[in-house]
C-alpha positions as CSV (number, residue, x, y, z in Angstrom):
1,M,-16.9,-18.6,29.3
2,E,-15.4,-19.4,25.9
3,T,-13.7,-16.7,23.9
4,A,-15.4,-16.0,20.6
5,K,-13.4,-17.4,17.8
6,K,-11.8,-14.7,15.6
7,R,-12.8,-14.6,12.0
8,I,-9.7,-15.0,9.7
9,L,-9.7,-13.4,6.2
10,T,-7.1,-13.2,3.5
11,G,-6.3,-9.8,2.1
12,N,-8.3,-10.2,-1.1
13,K,-11.4,-11.3,0.8
14,A,-11.0,-8.3,3.2
15,M,-10.8,-5.9,0.3
16,A,-13.8,-7.4,-1.5
17,E,-15.8,-7.3,1.8
18,A,-15.0,-3.6,2.3
19,I,-16.2,-2.8,-1.2
20,A,-19.3,-4.8,-0.7
21,L,-20.2,-3.1,2.6
22,E,-19.9,0.3,0.9
23,M,-21.9,-0.8,-2.1
24,E,-24.7,-1.8,0.3
25,R,-24.5,1.5,2.2
26,D,-24.3,3.8,-0.7
27,P,-25.9,3.2,-4.1
28,K,-23.5,5.7,-5.7
29,V,-20.5,3.3,-5.2
30,F,-19.8,1.1,-8.2
31,V,-16.8,-0.8,-9.5
32,L,-15.1,-1.0,-12.9
33,G,-12.0,-2.4,-14.5
34,E,-10.5,-5.4,-16.3
35,D,-11.7,-8.9,-15.2
36,I,-13.3,-7.5,-12.1
37,G,-16.7,-9.1,-12.9
38,N,-17.3,-12.8,-13.0
39,Y,-13.5,-13.4,-12.6
40,G,-13.5,-11.4,-9.4
41,G,-10.2,-9.5,-10.3
42,I,-6.9,-11.2,-11.1
43,F,-5.9,-10.7,-7.5
44,G,-9.3,-11.4,-6.0
45,S,-10.1,-7.9,-4.7
46,T,-13.6,-8.0,-6.3
47,Q,-14.7,-11.6,-5.7
48,G,-18.4,-12.1,-5.3
49,L,-19.4,-8.5,-6.2
50,M,-20.8,-9.3,-9.7
51,E,-23.1,-12.0,-8.2
52,K,-24.3,-9.7,-5.5
53,F,-24.7,-6.4,-7.3
54,G,-25.1,-7.2,-10.9
55,K,-23.5,-5.9,-14.1
56,E,-24.8,-2.4,-13.8
57,R,-22.7,-1.8,-10.7
58,V,-19.8,-4.1,-11.4
59,L,-18.6,-3.2,-14.9
60,D,-16.0,-5.4,-16.8
61,T,-14.2,-3.1,-19.1
62,P,-12.3,-3.5,-22.4
63,I,-8.4,-3.4,-22.1
64,S,-8.3,0.5,-22.3
65,E,-7.0,2.0,-19.1
66,T,-7.3,5.6,-20.4
67,A,-11.0,5.0,-21.2
68,F,-12.2,3.4,-18.0
69,I,-10.1,5.4,-15.7
70,G,-11.4,8.5,-17.5
71,A,-14.9,7.2,-17.2
72,A,-14.4,6.9,-13.4
73,I,-13.1,10.4,-13.1
74,G,-16.2,11.7,-15.1
75,A,-18.5,9.7,-12.9
76,A,-16.9,11.0,-9.7
77,A,-17.1,14.6,-11.0
78,E,-20.9,14.0,-11.4
79,G,-21.3,12.7,-7.8
80,M,-20.8,8.9,-8.1
81,R,-18.2,7.1,-6.0
82,P,-16.3,4.7,-8.4
83,V,-13.8,2.2,-7.4
84,V,-11.7,1.5,-10.4
85,E,-9.0,-1.1,-10.7
86,L,-5.8,-0.6,-12.6
87,M,-4.7,-4.2,-12.8
88,F,-1.0,-3.7,-12.4
89,V,0.6,-0.4,-11.1
90,D,3.1,-0.8,-13.9
91,F,0.3,0.0,-16.4
92,F,-0.1,3.5,-15.3
93,G,2.1,4.7,-18.2
94,V,-0.8,4.2,-20.7
95,C,-3.2,6.3,-18.6
96,M,-0.8,8.7,-17.0
97,D,-2.6,11.8,-18.3
98,Q,-5.9,10.8,-16.8
99,I,-4.3,10.1,-13.4
100,Y,-1.8,13.0,-13.2
101,N,-3.6,15.7,-15.1
102,H,-7.2,15.0,-14.3
103,M,-7.7,12.8,-11.3
104,A,-5.0,14.7,-9.3
105,K,-5.8,18.2,-10.4
106,I,-9.5,18.7,-11.1
107,Q,-10.5,19.7,-7.6
108,Y,-7.6,22.2,-7.4
109,M,-8.3,23.7,-10.8
110,S,-12.0,24.1,-10.1
111,G,-11.3,25.9,-6.9
112,G,-12.7,23.0,-4.9
113,N,-16.1,23.2,-6.7
114,V,-15.7,19.8,-8.3
115,K,-15.0,16.9,-5.9
116,L,-13.6,13.6,-7.1
117,P,-14.6,10.9,-4.5
118,M,-13.0,8.0,-6.3
119,V,-10.7,5.1,-5.5
120,L,-8.0,3.9,-7.9
121,M,-6.9,0.5,-6.7
122,T,-3.8,-1.2,-8.1
123,A,-1.6,-4.2,-7.5
124,V,2.0,-3.7,-6.6
125,G,5.1,-5.8,-5.7
126,G,7.5,-8.5,-7.0
127,G,8.6,-11.8,-5.6
128,Y,6.9,-14.2,-8.0
129,N,8.9,-13.9,-11.2
130,D,6.6,-11.6,-13.3
131,A,9.5,-9.5,-14.6
132,A,10.1,-5.9,-15.3
133,Q,6.6,-4.8,-16.4
134,H,4.5,-6.5,-13.7
135,S,6.6,-6.3,-10.5
136,Q,7.1,-2.7,-9.4
137,T,5.8,-0.9,-6.4
138,L,6.2,2.8,-7.5
139,Y,5.0,4.2,-4.2
140,A,7.0,7.4,-4.7
141,T,5.8,7.9,-8.3
142,F,2.2,8.5,-7.0
143,G,3.1,10.0,-3.6
144,H,5.1,12.7,-5.5
145,M,2.0,14.1,-7.2
146,P,0.0,16.7,-5.3
147,G,-3.8,16.1,-5.2
148,L,-3.7,12.4,-4.6
149,K,-4.0,10.5,-1.3
150,V,-1.9,7.3,-1.6
151,V,-2.1,4.4,0.8
152,A,-0.4,1.0,1.0
153,P,-1.9,-1.3,3.7
154,S,0.2,-4.3,4.9
155,N,-2.4,-6.6,6.4
156,P,-6.1,-7.8,6.0
157,Y,-7.4,-5.7,8.8
158,D,-5.9,-2.5,7.4
159,L,-6.9,-3.4,3.8
160,K,-10.6,-3.5,4.8
161,G,-10.5,-0.5,7.1
162,M,-8.6,1.7,4.8
163,M,-10.6,0.7,1.7
164,I,-13.7,1.7,3.6
165,S,-12.1,5.0,4.5
166,A,-10.9,5.5,0.9
167,I,-14.4,5.0,-0.6
168,Q,-15.9,7.4,1.9
169,D,-13.3,10.1,1.2
170,D,-14.2,13.0,-1.0
171,N,-10.7,13.1,-2.4
172,P,-9.2,10.7,-5.0
173,V,-7.3,7.9,-3.3
174,V,-4.7,5.7,-4.9
175,F,-5.1,2.3,-3.0
176,M,-2.1,0.1,-3.5
177,F,-2.3,-3.6,-2.5
178,H,0.6,-5.9,-2.5
179,K,0.0,-9.1,-4.6
180,S,1.9,-11.3,-2.2
181,L,-0.4,-10.2,0.7
182,Q,-3.6,-11.1,-1.0
183,G,-3.5,-14.7,0.1
184,L,-4.2,-16.2,-3.3
185,G,-3.9,-19.9,-3.8
186,W,-1.8,-19.7,-6.9
187,M,0.9,-17.6,-5.2
188,E,3.2,-18.5,-2.3
189,Q,1.2,-18.7,0.9
190,L,2.3,-16.3,3.6
191,D,1.0,-16.4,7.1
192,V,0.8,-12.6,7.2
193,S,-1.6,-12.6,4.2
194,A,-4.4,-13.9,6.6
195,A,-5.5,-12.3,9.8
196,H,-8.5,-11.4,12.1
197,V,-10.9,-9.1,10.3
198,P,-14.1,-8.0,12.0
199,E,-17.4,-8.7,10.2
200,E,-18.8,-5.2,10.8
201,S,-17.8,-2.0,9.0
202,Y,-15.0,0.0,10.4
203,T,-12.4,2.6,9.2
204,V,-8.6,2.9,9.4
205,P,-7.2,6.5,9.0
206,L,-5.6,7.2,5.6
207,N,-2.9,9.4,7.2
208,K,-1.4,7.5,10.1
209,A,1.6,5.1,10.4
210,K,1.4,2.3,12.9
211,V,4.0,1.2,15.4
212,M,4.1,-2.6,14.9
213,R,6.7,-3.3,17.5
214,E,8.0,-1.1,20.3
215,G,11.8,-0.8,20.7
216,T,14.5,1.5,22.1
217,D,17.6,0.9,20.0
218,V,16.8,1.5,16.4
219,T,13.7,2.5,14.3
220,I,12.9,0.5,11.2
221,V,10.4,2.0,8.8
222,G,8.8,-0.3,6.2
223,I,6.1,-0.4,3.7
224,Q,3.8,-3.4,3.0
225,M,6.0,-6.5,2.5
226,T,9.0,-4.9,4.0
227,V,7.1,-4.4,7.2
228,H,6.8,-8.1,7.7
229,Q,10.4,-8.7,6.7
230,A,11.4,-6.0,9.2
231,M,9.3,-7.7,12.0
232,E,11.1,-11.0,11.3
233,A,14.5,-9.3,11.3
234,A,13.5,-7.5,14.5
235,E,13.0,-10.9,16.3
236,R,16.5,-12.0,15.2
237,L,18.0,-8.8,16.3
238,A,16.3,-9.2,19.7
239,A,18.2,-12.4,20.2
240,D,21.4,-10.4,19.7
241,G,20.3,-7.8,22.3
242,I,19.1,-5.2,19.8
243,D,15.7,-3.8,20.5
244,A,14.2,-2.6,17.2
245,E,11.1,-0.5,16.8
246,V,9.2,-1.3,13.6
247,I,6.9,1.2,11.9
248,D,4.3,0.3,9.2
249,L,4.2,3.5,7.2
250,R,0.8,2.6,5.6
251,S,0.2,6.1,4.2
252,I,2.4,7.3,1.4
253,A,0.7,10.6,1.0
254,P,0.1,12.3,3.2
255,I,3.1,10.8,5.2
256,D,2.8,10.6,8.9
257,K,5.9,12.6,10.0
258,E,5.0,12.7,13.7
259,T,5.1,8.9,14.3
260,I,8.5,8.7,12.5
261,I,10.1,11.7,14.4
262,D,8.7,10.5,17.7
263,S,10.3,7.1,17.2
264,V,13.7,8.5,16.1
265,K,13.8,10.8,19.1
266,K,13.3,7.6,21.2
267,T,15.8,5.3,19.5
268,H,18.3,7.7,18.0
269,R,18.8,5.5,14.9
270,L,16.9,5.1,11.7
271,F,16.8,2.4,9.1
272,I,14.4,2.5,6.1
273,V,13.5,-0.4,4.0
274,D,11.4,-0.1,0.8
275,E,10.6,-2.4,-2.2
276,D,10.5,0.7,-4.6
277,Y,13.7,2.0,-6.2
278,K,16.3,3.6,-4.0
279,S,17.0,6.8,-6.0
280,Y,14.4,9.6,-5.5
281,G,12.1,7.2,-3.6
282,M,10.3,6.8,-0.2
283,T,13.6,6.0,1.6
284,A,15.0,9.3,0.6
285,E,11.9,11.1,1.6
286,I,11.8,9.6,5.1
287,A,15.5,10.1,5.5
288,A,15.0,13.8,4.6
289,I,12.2,14.1,7.1
290,A,14.4,12.8,9.9
291,A,17.4,14.9,8.9
292,E,15.3,18.1,8.9
293,E,13.4,17.5,12.0
294,A,15.4,15.1,14.2
295,F,19.0,15.6,13.1
296,Y,20.4,16.3,16.5
297,D,18.6,13.2,18.0
298,L,20.5,10.9,15.7
299,E,23.5,9.0,17.0
300,A,24.5,7.3,13.7
301,P,24.0,8.0,9.9
302,I,20.6,7.1,8.5
303,R,20.7,4.0,6.5
304,R,18.5,2.7,3.7
305,L,17.6,-0.5,1.9
306,A,15.6,-0.5,-1.3
307,N,15.6,-2.0,-4.8
308,P,18.7,-1.0,-6.8
309,D,18.0,1.2,-9.9
310,V,17.5,-1.7,-12.3
311,P,14.3,-3.2,-13.9
312,I,13.0,-6.1,-11.8
313,P,14.5,-9.3,-13.3
314,Y,12.5,-12.3,-14.4
315,S,15.1,-14.8,-13.1
316,R,14.2,-15.9,-9.7
317,P,17.8,-15.7,-8.3
318,L,18.3,-12.3,-9.8
319,E,14.9,-11.1,-8.5
320,Q,15.7,-12.3,-5.0
321,F,19.1,-10.5,-5.3
322,V,17.5,-7.1,-5.9
323,L,14.5,-7.3,-3.6
324,P,14.7,-6.6,0.1
325,N,14.4,-9.4,2.6
326,A,14.7,-10.2,6.4
327,D,18.3,-11.4,6.0
328,K,19.4,-8.1,4.4
329,I,17.6,-6.0,7.0
330,Y,19.1,-8.1,9.8
331,E,22.7,-7.7,8.5
332,Q,22.5,-4.0,7.7
333,V,20.8,-3.1,11.0
334,K,23.5,-4.9,12.8
335,N,26.1,-2.9,10.9
336,L,24.2,0.3,11.7
337,M,24.3,-0.5,15.4
338,N,28.0,-0.7,15.3
339,E,28.5,2.7,13.8
């Protein structure tokens, strides 16, 4: 008997399919943002939605992030379930008040009487020479704010399942997708940007990390692109006799402490790699969790790799110099194992 052929989707098509399934299921779901209509989103996350659902449920907006994110917040407060796209996460500065003071706080300030079931999806990540104002990840910036759930899926399967979970959630969710993992034709094609995605609707939890590779010698925690870089480094480390466990964090807030601590207690070493800035970021938060809850299980100092505290350069050699990669992970984990 032949095995059924697995359906392969790119990250952007997985996201668009998730949104379409929820729009079919619930008439309260609608989409708004810049270029999300006929264009299908600059990173393809809304492809085909305008043709299927029309202009009343797929709203192309003017270039005014404060206005259309504010409109989404108002719609959510009145019982709709908007999915709104902030084209680049770097643009959050112009609509920070709507996100930080309204989206994140209205439920709390209303004593839970006003729910905000909305998704703010936004593109993150560097690696394709888009310079300082279009290349950040800013995971910690949003994870730091109480009142928001913040997720960062690393593969098409999770992009679909976590998007469905986010739309169904009664809390505001910041859904960060990495540009390089969308599988777009005009960007460098990565094998990890396409994967098996079931056709039916399914959910992936918004609060659970995932062990991508079992290991016994060292725990490597990554987020989005750095997960795949860690997996590549882990294969090279295995050839050197070092058995690395790789964790895909997936959820920035709430953070899955249990999976991290369980792994550290098994491997006794922790290496954290992040494409966000090193100071005051996710690497520091994860290191603090391990130091507070598994300090006596550690046999070596916790080590971190992240972007240095500089704007992301436009120059390709300089950009590659500041961003994490598999070579840097491999070398630094080898150093850690010798400590």
